Each structure stands twice: as C-alpha cells, then as structure tokens.
N, C-alpha and C positions, 0 to 999 in steps of 0.2 A: 636794590629793589628792581624787580623785573618791570620793564616797560610794557604797557598793554594798550590795545585798541579794541573797542567793542562798540556795540550799538544797543540802544533801547528803542522804545516806541516813539521817540521824539528826536533823540540826539545821537551824534557821534561822540564817543567818550575816549579821550586819550589820557592814559594814566588815571582813569576814573572820573575825569572832569569833562563836562560838555565843551566841545569846540565847534564853532561855526566854521566850516570849511569854505573858503573863498578861493576858488581855483581857476586856472586858465589853461586852455589846451594849447600845447606846442608839440608838434610831432618832430622827434629827433631826426627823422629821415627826410624832412622837408627843409631843413636848415643845415648849412655846411657845419661840420663838427667843430671847426676852429672858431666858429662864431657863437657856439652854444652859450658860453659864459656871458658874453656881451648881451645876447638876447634875453637870457634869464635875469640878468641884472636890471635891464630895462623893464622887463615884465614886472618885477617886484614893485616898481614905482606906481603901478596902478592899484596896489594894495592887496595883492594875492598872498596867501600863505601856503599855497599848494600849486603844483603843476601836474597836469594830466597828459598822458600820451598813449596813443595806439602803438601797436607793433605790426611790422609788415612781414608776414610769413613768406610772401612771394619773393622778397629780396633776401631774406635770411637763408632761404633754401631754394636758390635759383635753379639748381640742379638737384634732382632727387637724392637725398641722403648726404649732400655736401652743404655744410652750414658755414655762414659767414657773419661776423660781427665786427668787421674792421671799418675804420674811417667813419663815414656818415652813418653806419649801422652799429656803431659802438654804444649801444644803449646803456651799458654799465657805466661808461664815462659820463653820459648825460645825466643819469640818476645820481651819480656821485657828485657831479658838479652842482646839481640842485641842492643836495645835502649840505655842501660847503657854503651855500648861500642861504641856508636856513629854511629851505622849502620842503614841505612834505611832497610826496608823489603818489598819484593814483595811476595804476597800470591797467591797461585794457588790451590784453593780448589777443582778444577775439576768441577763436581764430579768424572769424569774419569781422571786418571793421567798417565796411562801406567807405566813409571818409572821402568819397569822390576819388578813390584810389583804384588803380588797375585791378579788376576782378575782385574788388573788396579785400585785396591782399591774399586771396586764395591762389596758390601757385598754378599757373596754366598747365603744368605737367599733370596735375590732378585730372584735368579734362580728358587726357588721353588714356587714363587707366580704365580697363574693362570693368564694368559693373560698379563703377564708383559714383555714388550719389552724395553730394556734399551737404553738410549741415544737418545730418540726421544719423541715426544709429545704423549706419551702413558699415559692414565689416571692413571693406577696403579703405574707405575714408577714415574711419576711426583708427586704423592701424597707422596711417600716415600722420594723422593729427597727434597721436600719442608719441610717435618718434620725435616730432617737432617740439612738443611740450616737454618731453624728457630732456631735450637740449636746453630749452629756454627757461623753464620755470625754476630750476635750481639756482640760476643766476639771479633771479628775482627774489626767491624765498630768503636767501641770505641777506638781502637788503631790506627786509621788513623792519618796521619800527620796533617790533617785538624782539629783534635780534641786533638792535643798535643802529639800524639803518633808518630810512625815511619813507618807505612805502607803507601807507596806512590803509589802503583798500585795493581790491582787485575787482574787475568787472568781467562776468562770465558771458561770452558771446556778445552780440550787439544788436539791439532792436530786432530780436528774433521773431517778435510777434507780427512783424510785417512780412515774414517769410513763411513760417510754419508754426506748428504747435507740438513738436516732438519733445515732450517733457522728459522722457527717458534720456534723450540726447543731452538736454541741458543739465540734468543731474549728473550724467557721466562726465561732462566737461568740468563741472564743479568738483567732482570727486578727484579728477586728475590734479587740480590745484591742491586739494587737501592732502593727497598722497605725496605730494612734493613738499609738504611742510608748511603750507599757507595757514597761518592762524590769525591774520588780520581779517576783517570782515570782507566777505564776497557779496556781490550784488548783481542784479540784472539791470538793464536800462532799456526802456521802451517809450514810445510816444503814446500818450493817452488820448489821442483824438477820438479813438473808438475803443470800447471795452474789449473787443476781440484782440486788439494789439497788445494790451497789457496782459490779458489772460493767456494768450498764445505764447508770449515770450517770458513767462515767469513761472516760478515754482514757489509754493508757500514757505519753504524753509530758507529761501534767500531773500534778503531785503530787496524791495523793488524801488528803483529810482526812475525818474522821468526825463524825457527829452522833449523840449518845447522851444518855441520861438515867441517873439512878442506878438505874433498873430494868433497865438493860442490864448485861451482864457486861463489865466494863471490860477485863480481860485478854483475853477471847475476841475482843472487838471490835477491839483493836489487833492481835491475832494474825491475824485474818482479813484485815485491811487489808494487813498485811505479807506474808502468803502470796500474795495476789492481785496486789499492787502493791508490790514490794520497794523501789522507789526513792521517796525523799521523806521529809521529817521526820515524826515522830509528832506529830499535831496534832488535837485534838478541837475542831473548828470550832464546834460547839454542844454545850455541856454544860447540859442543861435544869435551871433552878433552881426551877421551879414545881411544886407538887403537881399531879398529873394533867396534866403538860405545861403547866400555867398557863393552859389554855384554859377560858373560861367562856361558857356560852350562856344566853340568856334562858330563865327558867323552870326552871333547873337549879341546885342549890346549888353554891356555890363549894367547891372542893376544895383546902384548904391543907395543906401538909406538916405532920404532927405532930412532936413532939420527937424521937421515934425515927427518923422519916424524915429529919429534918434532920441527925441524927447520922450516918445512913447516907450521906447526900449528902456530908457533909464527909469521911467516911472514904474514899469513892470519889474525891473530888477530891484527897485526899492521895495516893492511889495514882497518879493521873494525873501529878501534879507530881513525885512521888518518882522516877518512871521517866525524868524529864527531858523529858517531853512538854510541848508548849504547849497552852493551853486558852483557850477563849472562853466566858465565862459568858453563856448565853442564857436569860433576859434579866438584865442587871444592874439596869436601870431599864426597866420595861415602858412606862409612859406611858399615853396616851389615844387612843382611836379618835374623834378629833374629827369633827364633821359626820356624813357618811354613809359613813365609810371602813371600818366593821367588815366583816369577812368572814363566811363561813358554812361549814359542813361537811356533807357527805353522803358516802355510800360508793359503792354500786354501782347500776346502772340498776334500777328507774326513778327513782332518786334521791329516794325519798319519805321518807327518814329525815333530812330537812333540819333543821338547827339553826343559828340565826344568833347571832353573837357580840355580847356586851354592849359598852357604850361604854368602860368601864374596861379597859385592858390592863395592869392592876396585875400580873398574871402570877404573884403570890406570889413576886415577885423580892426580892432583898436590899435594894433601894431601892424605896420605895413611890412611888406615882403623884405624890404631892405633895412628894417630895424627902426624906422621912424615912428613916432607917435602920430597916429591919425587924428583928425580933428575931434572925433568922438572919444579919444583916450581920456581927455580931461573931464568930460562930462561923466563918464563911467567912474573915473577915479573919485570924483566928488560924491557920488552915491556911496561907494565903498567906504570912504573915510568915515561916514556916519556909524559904521559898524566895525571898522578896524582903525582905531585911533593911531596906530603905528604907521599908517599909510604916509609915505613921504609927501612933502609939500611941492617938490620940484618935478617938472615934466622933463623926461630925458632929452638932452640936446640932440638935434638931428645928426645922423651919421654923415661922414664926409663923403661927398660924391665928386667924381671927376669926369670930364669929357676928354677922351684920348684922341678925339678927332677922326679924320678919315684914314683908312688903311687900304693900301693897294694890294690886291691879291696877286700872288707870284707864281702860281702853278696849279695845274688841274689834272685830274685822272678820271676819264670817262668810265662810268660803271661797266659798260659792255667791254671795255678794254682790260679791266682788272678782275673780272669775275673769277678767272682761274686762279688768281693770287689770294683772294680774300674768302673763298668758300669752296667747299667740296661738294660737287653735284652728285645726285643719285637719279636713277631713271625708274619710273613706275608706269604701269599701263594706263592708269587713270590719275587725275589730279589728287594729290594728297593734301590733307590739312596740315597747318603748321605744327599743331600739337603732336600729330603722328610722327613728324620728323624731329621731335624733341625741341621745337622752337618755343620761345616764350614772348617774343617781341619782334619788331622790325618788319622786314619785307621778305617776300618769297617770289622768285622769278620762275614762272612756268615757261618752258620752251618746247616747241614741237615743229614738225615740218608738215605743211599743208600740201596736199596733192592738187595740182592745178593744170593748166590755167582755169580759173573759175569766173573771172570777170567781177562784177559788183555783187558782193555777198554781205551777210550780216554775221559778225562775231558776237555771240551771246554768252554771258557769264551767269550761271545758275547759282543762286544762294551765295552771292558775293559777300564776304566779310573781310575788309570793309571798303577799300578803295583800290581801283586798278588803273594802270596805264597800259595801253596796247600798241604794239608796233608790228608791222608786216614788212619783212625784208629791211628792217632798220628804219622804216618810215613811220612816223607817229600817226596813229589812227584815231586816238581819242582817249578820254577817261570815263570811267564808270564809278558811281558812288552809291553805296547801299541806301542812302537817304533819298535818292531820286527814284522815280518810277521806272525810268529807262535802265535796262540791264544789258544794253547792246551798243555796238558801234557799227557803222556801215563802212566797208573797205573794198578796195579793188585788189584782186589777186591775179595779176597778169601772167605770172611765171609758173612753170611746171612744178617747181618745188620752191615754195615760199616759206620762210622761217617766221613763225608766229611767236612773239614774246609778250607775256602778260605779267606785269610786275604788280603784285598785290601787297598793299600796305595794311598792317594791323594798326588801326588808329585808336585802339584802346578797348579793353574788355569792359562790358557792363558791370557796374559796381554795386547795383542795388536791385532788389525785386526778383521776380521769378526767373529772369534770364541769367542772373548772376551764377557763374559756375557751370553754365551749360553751353557757352559759345565755343565754336570751333572756327578758327580763322583760315581764310583761303577761299577756294571755290569748290563747289560740288561737281560741276560739269563745265567744260568749255566746248561750245558748239559752233559749227559753221552752218548758218541757217538752223536746221533742227537735227543735224548730224553730229553725234558726239565724236570729239577728237580723242586720240589716245597716244600712248608712248611719249610721255612728257619727261624732259629733263628738268629736275628741280634744283634751283640754286638758293639755299637758305641764306638770308642776309639779316642776321640778328643785330648787326651794327654794335657789337660789344666794343668797348674802348680799345681793345687790342687790335681792332681792324686797322687803326691808323698806322701801326707799325708795318703793315703789309702792302701799303700803297706806294706806287712809283708814279711820280708826277712828271708831266711835261711842263716846260716853262711857259707855254702859252695857255690862255684861258679859253676853254671851250665855250663858244658863243652860240652853238646850235640850240634852238629852242626845243623844249620837250626832250632834252637829252640829259638824263640823270648823270650827275658829275660830283666828284669830290674836288674842292678847291681849298687852297691853303694860303696863309699869309702870316706875317710877323708884325707885331705892334710893340711900341716902346712904352714903358711905364716908369715915370720918375717918382711918383708918389702913389702908393697903393691906396685905393679908395673904392667905394661902391661905384659901379658904372652900369650902363645899359647899352645893348647893341641893337640898333635898328634892324628890322627884318631885312636880310640881304638878298632876298629873292622871292619866289612865289611860295614854295613849300619845302620844308626839310628840317634838319636839325643841326646843332652847332656844338663843337667841342672847344673848350678853352683850356690850354695846357693839358690836354688829354682827358678832360672831364666833360661829359655830355650835359650841357646846361638845359637842354630840352628842345622841343619842337617849335617851329614857327609856321604860320600860314597867313597869306596876305588877305584872307577874307575877314580878318579882324575877330573881335573888336580891338585886340591889342596890336601895337605897332613895334614893340621892342621887347627883348628878353633881358631879365635881370642877370647881371654877372656878379656873383659874390666877391667881395674884396679878398677873401681868403684864398681864392683861386689864382690870384695874380702874384707876380714876383717883380722886383725891381729889375729894369733892363728889358731884355727881349722876352716876349710872350708869344705863344703859338696859337693860331686859330685855324680850325678845319671845319668846313661846312659841307654837308651833303645836301645838294639842291636837286629837286626832282624835275624842274621845268626850265627856269631861266634865272641865271645868277647875275648879280651886278658885278661890275669890274672893280668896285671898291666898296668898302663897308664903313659904317660910322658908329663910333662909340660916343654916347651922349651922357650928360650928367643928370638926366631926368627920366622918369619912367614913361612907358608908353602903354598904359592900361586902358586906352580907349576913351577915358574921360579926363585924362590929364592933358593940359595944354602942351602942344609940341613946340 
C-alpha cells in the first residue's frame, strides 16, 4: 500500500490518519556531523516526532556552479539518521532562510551579478536558483515519506511577507518543487503580527503556517490565519524558544528567558497543542555559527544601526550548544508528554566535558610577512568590493602609496562595510567601525612616499529585512582629507581552511600590538570530550585541527568558544589563531561555557 501525506482544513494526514506534528528545529550545518546521531537521540527525549531543518545555499554553492555536500553539509546523512531514529523530517530549503545566518543563506556571489535582484521574478536570480534547486531537490524528493523516506513536508521560501509580495515568484518556487517530484504537502510560513505579512508571503493554493513567539497572542494569530486562509492545518512552523528571539549580537548582553517567561512559554505551548495544532520548536538545538557564517541585523536605510551575530547560536534553546538539556528542557517535555504519551521519562545525561588547561603558543606568522604566500594580489584604479573580487567572507587588504610629506591628515573611509584597521608605513593609525558615526582616523604622513594599508573585515551579511541580499563589503572610497586615493593593490583574505597549509611560522610570538598575526600551538588530549577555549586575544578566529570553530571578540557578551568533541583526537591536536590586535602568550581550554551569563 502506498504511503501518503496530505492535509485537510484542520489536520496533517499520514496514511489517511490525523497526526499532530511535534517538531524541533536542528540545523545540520550548525552541529558537527559526527554528533548528529547523539544530538537527535537527545532531542527525542523532549517528545518530538519530527525534526525540521533549513538548508544553506551559500555553503552548498560557495563558488558559482560548484556544489558541496560533504561533512557538515551532508544533509542526506542527517535526514537518513533521523529516519533511523524514527523521526519525520520537515525540509525548508528556502532559498532564503534568515536563521540569523550569513546573508540569509543567499550566496554572496549573487550580489556581484549584474541586474540580479534576489527573491523576486528576476531572470538572473531565477536562473541561479533553478540551478541550485536542480541539484538539491532530487536528493530530497527521493527521501519523501511517499517514497519510503521520512520527509513529510516542505516549506516554500521563508517569511516572505516581511520582504515583499511577489506572488508570481512564490508560485514559481513551489512549481520547482513539484517539477522535481514533490508530492508531500508544501506550505508557506509567515509571522501574523500584521495582516500584510501573511498576505504578502502567501498564495491561496499553498497551506499557510505561522511563525510566532510567546510574546504573540496565540489565539489571535491562529484566528488571523484562519480568517485570511481558511484552508489548511493549524501549524505553528516556528514557535520561538529563546529569550528575545534567541538572537545575540556582539557587545550586547545575552537575553535569557527568566523563570516567569519560561512558565509563560510552556503555558502558550500547551494552548497550541491543546487545540490540536502542530508545532515546531525553533530552535530545539541552536548550535554554532562556525567559521564566518554568522549573520547580522539592521533595519531601514541608511542601515547604520548594524549589529553582527556572535559565534554561538545557543539561542536559549531547550538543548544547549554542547548537547546538554537546558533547565527549560524538562518543563517543555512535561507539556509535550500530555499530547505524546510516548515521550521518555528520562532527561538526557549531560555530555562529558574536559578542561585541557593552559597551552603555550609555539610560533607566529605576521600577516604582512606572509601576504605573498597566502593570497594573490590584483591592482585596480579604485577600491573594489569583495564580491567583485569573487570573495564571500573574510578580509580584504587595500594598499596604496600616498604622496607626501603631508603632515597631520585625515584618512576617511566612505561607506565602510564593515570594520577596518589602518596603518601608515607599518604604524597603526586606528580602527573604524560602520556602527560608529566616525568614518575616519587622523594620521601623520611625514615621508615623501608613505604606504597606506587598510584591512577591511566582513563581519557578516545582513540576514533579514530590506538590506538582505543588497550589501557589498569593502569601501567605496578611501580619501586623504577629501582627495580620493587611487591605484590600490588588493589582497583578498578569505581565510579558507587551506590557508593554514601556506603559512611559515617563526618560533617567537609576535608581541607588537595592533599587528595581525597567525599563531599556532599543540595541545594534548587523553580523553575526548566537549571543551571550551577562552578568547585568546582581542578579535579574530580559531582553527582546531584545521576546522574553523568561529570568531571571537573581547567586547562580549561571550568569553569562550565551544569546541565540539568530534574535532578532537587522542594525543596531539593543533590550534591556529588569527588575531587582529593583541594575542596572549598562552591559551586556556576549560570545561564550562562562556556565554556571558554562565559563571566563570
């Protein structure tokens, strides 16, 4: 007998029988692939019968036309593991996902394409989207429940009503799913705070699901959806588990739900489930923004209230980044047990954590000494943006020669995206940050020919709202006073993992402040466990055994980065750090997290 999934005006029907979906969001790309089974097993203990995941176009197609699904990107393995554990899967390929993820998962190379307008019926954009979906969707279609797999639903786009109302585009995206053999229900997902968001992000022929948090009126949200779109099951595709939406930016305190807020969350969850509606906890396990994948937020033009996300996507979720059940896990489980009697009695035991102590750094390579080894420069008359140079992340060094002597002058960076360090003849002149009103530094230029270096850092593409998909990283102009400078050598520094193989280290550690430097060390592991590394300097990123675990910045709120146990090996382990300002002589691995609100 053929397996079926369908919907009516109230329920999701699996093999013709109503099933209340109780789902939890876990993004495969935010948890190390060798920990997927462990985390999914732990997730089941809260009582879910389904797991939901986004898909990250920007990682699967880092370079245009070249696709990757290895390692942490092996979504097929993730879905198959969920099936082995008896879990259904909801897939949300986007193509836009938000998710506090870099550029909402739209590949930055899209931004460099002439006449490309994202998330609309634009010929250039649609051609690139179709190529990506032609690669992705067949791998999902064959895993549908209707073909013996465990995928029971797909979501078209994501909260489109907060962006636009191009219904032709939404219908076209849905058609691509159908053309690739999707016969499980497809739906849209939008926040019903305002009628315009539901109307703009939906089409009548697709069931409409809602995205809300405990700060929303649950009854009114479902009522608005029913009034505007009577057909389709009641489904909260995102019920936000984190305090303040779970979003944390650098320099801003973490906002965790207090006990009263947790009780309110559980009360509202109870209301959702009591009415027979299905729900997806967003997030059940937040995970980590490894490498340079964190997103950023801003609101309206001129987009000067920019704030970039931290590395930890802990999200204040019921499951913590390192796999433990958070205090709210039990309270949420107790609500779910009323509607899923198969929910286990036991709370998963904490993961094993170890402190590997202090590690002395053994070598360094100054960025300015190794530029010729790790990147290929190009020269352009005026400063080029990262996207025009084929970059998707990292840093871009602009270098030119200033005609002097000029004495005391002002170096000004126009339309900086996002952060810059400036040197004149190797002497540090200062930093400029797009979130500050000042776009300049004052310098002394005493020599006839002074070398100007400007290192611009991409701190994350905006992941939501009207600025998403429109940003160009770098600078528009570099001026001395009000005179435009020209003839810049460009050194792209994407900091891909293979950069580590190109470095030549000195045995001494560079101690000069404001001197960007790679440093390395070796630490011993006798028992593999979860661990955390205290921030080793002011600002930079860290590789463990060749894997970039993410960025650090001493403005907080966090003080340590999570190191997944799956990255470690017994015996010697390598650590490489890229520090932009001032590195410590030794680093510390500790057995507890440093998320700003955990005791140190």
